[in-house]
N, C-alpha and C positions, 0 to 999 in steps of 0.2 A: 504494500500500500504506500503510495507516494504522499509525502507530507506537503500540504499546500503552503505556499509562501504568501505573506501578507504585507501590504504597504499601509502605513499609518499617516493620516492627515489630521491636522489639529484645527479646532475652532476656538482655541483659547482667546485669540484676539477679538473675535466676535463677542464672546461672552464678557470679556474684559471691557469692551467698548460699551456694552449695555449697562455696565455698572459705572461707567465714566471713571475708570480706574487706569492709572498709568502702569507701565511695566514695572517701574520702581515700587509703586504702592503694592502691587501684587507680589512682587519679589519679597518685600519687607514682611508682608503678612504670612507668606509661605516659608520664610526663613532661608531663602536662596538669593543669589545675586541677580541683578537685572539682566546680565548676560545669559543666565540660565533661562529666564523667561523668553528672552529674544531668540535663543536657539530653539526652544520648544515651539515658538510661534512660526519659525522658519522650517520646521520639520527636520532639524539637524541634530536633535537630541531626543532620545527615548527616556522618559522619566521612570523612576522606580514606581512601583505600585503605590507606595506611601505618599510620594510627592504628587502623583496623579490624583489620589484621593483628597489630599490636602487642598490642592488647587480647585478641585470640583466643589469642595465644601465652601471655600471662600467665595466662589462665583455662583453659589446656589444652583449648581448644575450636577448632572450625573456624569460619571466618567465616560459613558458612551456618548454623551452630548459633546464632550470636549475632544475625544479621540475617536476618529472614524477609521475603521479597519476595512481595507478592500483587498480582495484576492488579486495577486499578481498573475498576469498571463504567462 
């Protein structure tokens, strides 16, 4: 059985904008650097499950709302 590969897209920037929150404000609340938030929003960094959960809680979103998984062809 072949294992499917997935690609992850993020909607953090959309949810952050709904809250009128800067990257720095989100970073401060999540206990990470602004660069980490920037890398997450550019899909250049995969967060730990704990960080994903923390960000979801801060933005009043579900993890599946923030991180969209798509099968790669």
